[in-house]
Structures are given as structure tokens and as C-alpha cells.
N, C-alpha and C positions, 0 to 999 in steps of 0.2 A: 441421520439423517443434519448435517451440514451445506447452513447458508453463507456462500462467500460472499461477499460486496468487492470492494474492488475502485479503487478512486486515483480517475489520473488527474494531469492538466498539463498543459504551459508555468515556466515556476512564476509564483509570485499570484498566479489565483489563486490561491487563501485552501489547496486541493486538504493542507494539514490540520486546519483549524480544522473541516467540514468530516474532515476523518475523523477525529477526532471526539466533534463533536455528538456523532454519529452513535461513537464505540463508549462516549456515557451514556444515550438515552438509549441501544438495547442492552448494560449495565443495569442500569433505575428496571430494566424489565424486570428480570431474574426469571435470563426465561436460561442460564448457565453461564458458563465465563466465556468472554472472549478470545480467542487468540487477536494476536495486535502486529501483522506484520509488518512494517516498518521496510520502504520496498524502495527509498528515494536517497542512492548515496550520502543523502547529502545528512540522513540517520536526526530530524529530530524532532520527530514525532511522539518521542521520548518526553521532550520539553512544553509540549502539548496535553501531556495529560499527567503530569507533574514525576515524574517516573528518574527512580537514577538508569545510566547507562555510562559504562568503561564504553571508549572506542574502539579500544581492542575485540570485547567480546560482541563481534559481528562473525555472520555466515563468514563474507567474504574472507574474512582470515584464515579461518577454521579450512574451509578453500585453500584457499592459495598456501599456507601450514601442509596441506593434506601434498601439494601439487609439491610443495619440496620436497616432501618424504621418498615419494617416488621417484620423484630422480636424484637424487641420489644414491637408489639401488636401477635403473635401468644400468642395461647392455651398453653398447655402443646407439646411446640414442634414442633405445626403443623402452619405452615404461616397464614396467615390471608390472603384474598386479602385486604380492603385498604390501602390507605397511610396516612397518619400525616395532608398531608393536604389537603387530601379530593377526592385526584385528582383520576384517574384510570391511572395502569401503562406507556399506553403509551400517555398517554398527561404529564404523570414526567415524562417521557421521553425529548418530544420535545419540549417542556418547558428548558428543563437544557441541550439538544445538543446545540438548535437554541443558546443559553446564550453564551454559547462555544465558538463559531461557530467565527473564526481570518476571519477578510473579509482583502484581498486587495485586486492591484488592479486585476480586475477578476479575483482573484485568491478566493474561499474559502478555510480553512482549516479546515480540523477535525483529532484531536488524538483521538487515541479510546486507550492508556495505556495500563497498566496495565494489564495480564492476573485473572485471574480468580483466588479465591481461595475456601479456603473450604467453602462450606455449597452448597442452592440448588438453581443454578440457569437456569435452565432450562424458570419456567414463568418469568425473566428477559431477557434471554434470544429472547423468541417469541413479546416481545413486543417495545422491540430490533430494531428489525430486520423487526418489522413491522415501524419504525419510522425514519428506516433509508434505510429501502424501498422505502417513498413516498419521502423523503429528496431527496434522488439521483437522483429521478423520475422528478423533477426539473432541475436540472443540465441536457444540452446536452453530458458534457461529465465528466470524472470519470476518478480520476486515482490514485490508494492504492498501496501506499509501502509494501509492508507485509515479516512477520518474514518470516522464512524459512520450519515451519513445518506450515504457511495456516489457525493458527487457527480460526480466521476470519473466512473466506469462509467455512471453514470445520465450525463450527458452524451454517454459514449457517444468520453467525449478517452482513453480507453485499448482495448486491442483486449477480444474477449471471455477468460472468465476459464474456464478447467477444473474447479483447485476453492477453493473459497469457506471459507476458516475465519471463522467467526463466534465470536467469542473473549467469554467469560462470567468474571464472577467467582463465587464461592458464591454469593451472595444475587441476592435474587428480582425485585429492578432493574438490577440487570447482566441478569438471564435477561427480562424488560423487550424488554429494548434492544435484546436479539437478538432474539427474538421481530417487534419490529417491522424486525431485516434482515431478515432473509428474507417480513417480509409487503411489501419493500421495492421486491425479486430479483420479485415481481412485478406489483407496481403499475407499475414501470418500465422493468418489459419487459427485465430485464435478462440474454439468456445466461452461464448458469453451468450446466455442466454437472454439477455435484458441490457440496452443499453439505454442509456438515460444523456441528454445535460442535465447544467446545473449553470443558472448567471447568477457570477458571487459578487457580491458589495454592489449591486445597485442603489445611485442614487437616490431615485422618486420607484415610488408605488407602479408606474408603466413603465415594462419595456419600450425603445423609441424604435422609430419605425426604419430606422436608415438598417436597424439590425434583425428585426424581424425578416426581411428575403435573406439573409441570410445566415440567420437561425436556420428557419425554414431547411436550409440547402445544404444543413447537413445531414442531413437521414436516420436518427435519430431523434425523439419529443424530447420536449422542450417539461421538464417534471418537475422544477422549481426552480424558483426565485428568491434571493438571498438576497435584503437590504444590506446594506453599513451600517453599521454601525459603531457608532464612539466606543462606545465602553472596550472594547476590543482593542482598540489602537488605548487603552489608559493600565489595558494590566501590561501589551508586551515591553508598554516604559517602565514600569514594573518589576516586569521580569514575570510577574508569575505565569502559572498555566493553562490555558485556553479554555477547558476543562474548571474552573471557576467562576466563568460569568454564571451572573444568579439567571434565575429559571425565569424569569420573563423578559431578557432582554431581548429584543426583535430576533438576533440572529440567532442562540436557541430557540427560541419559538420554529424558527422558519425549518433547521436544522431538524426541530423533534419532524413537523410536521411530514420532510421528507424522511425523514429514519422511519417513519410510520409505515408510507406506504412498504417501504421496504418487506416490512415484516410481517404482514396484516394477517 
């Protein structure tokens, strides 16, 4: 049985940081290997986890390469079904995706990479979805760092989600973006068992009253409030991964507490 946790929110709200620390907590539990999926086109979850990643080693590039092969064999502008290699589309994806999987200690990282360009992607996405569902089912825990638009969830190129964590900073713009993510769940007919709001980088112990009304209007429960942590800035300055924060960091303690609620 796989538990899938997806993290989403406006860019710059700290979702990749929180995603990396959730993965760190899950790895420490030793419940089995964690599959980390970086579904943000900027692809920097590897930096937060301290893992290497070649810019070419993304699912997006594999999909583009496959589409180019099919188009080369098209007749009269109609795409043919086979590939130069003779592989079926699912087998093609399965082989190449496993070849770009970054393997760490109890963490495997898969970067989705760039979004779709012009062309017909439906056959490719259908094949990709089958491969990713099969791969994800082999892990007890899957954690996905999403872009704000939920592209990969909306195209069903990833499995359904047990917990969707919507990250916002303590500002109205971040909360408006969080509400938009909630709206997308219904508009795109995404299967999300539970959605939670996370308020990140709060400078003090209490949520300012002007924000409370906006938080209540979003329509999902506030699961956690994450404090500002000066130690994170120091890591950013030195280029060290987020997961090297000490265990007594206020940020780490807060994320550990929220992650514990997801897998209890």
C-alpha cells in the first residue's frame, strides 16, 4: 500500500524546503524507500536533498524524445504507433525512466522536468501514466513537489494523492494562490483524499488576525504553522542542502510534527 503526499503552492513559498524535510523525516522512520518526484519545472528538489541531477535526465526530455521519434515516422501528418527502437510506448518510458532515476540512501528521485511543448501528447501521457503508476506502487511512500498549476496531477501522469499540502507564506497573495489550488482540485477532478493548508515562515508564534478570515475562506484545514528559521538562510548562503539542518532547528521540528500527522 503506497501513501502519496503532494506539496503545492505559489513559487517562493518554501514548498520545496518543506517537501525535502518531509522526505528526511520519512527516511528516518525506515518504513521503506521513498520515491521523491520533482514535478516543478525548475527542478531543484535535488539541491534541497543533496542529490545530483543532470539537466537532461528528466521525464519531460524523455517524452519529447519519444514524440520526436513518432513524428519522424508519421505518414501524411498522422503519427505512427511504433518507435525506432521497436519498443512499445510503455516499455520505452519504463526503460528510460529507470535509467534516469537518481538513487540515494533510502531515497530515489525522479525529475519530471519541462512542461509539454506543441504537439499531441495524449498517447505519450497515457503511456507515461501507466509506467509511473506501476513504479510508484513499488514504494511505500511517494512525495511529490508540484508547481502551482498542478500540471502533472491534472494530466493524471501521477497516481492519486492521499495528502495534498498547500503551502502559503503569511501574506494575502500566497493565500489567494492557495485558494486557487483548492479550486483546481474540483475543476480538474483530481482525486485527493485529504487537503491541508500549511502556513510557512510565520515571524511570530501567532497567526495575525487579518489572515485568519482569509485562511478560513480557503476551505481546507490549517494543519501546521511553520516558523521562520535563520539557520535556513545560512544554509542557502553556503549552498548546503536543506536536509543538513540540525534536528533542533525550529523549522525541522515543525515539519517533523506535521509529517508525523500524515503517517501516524
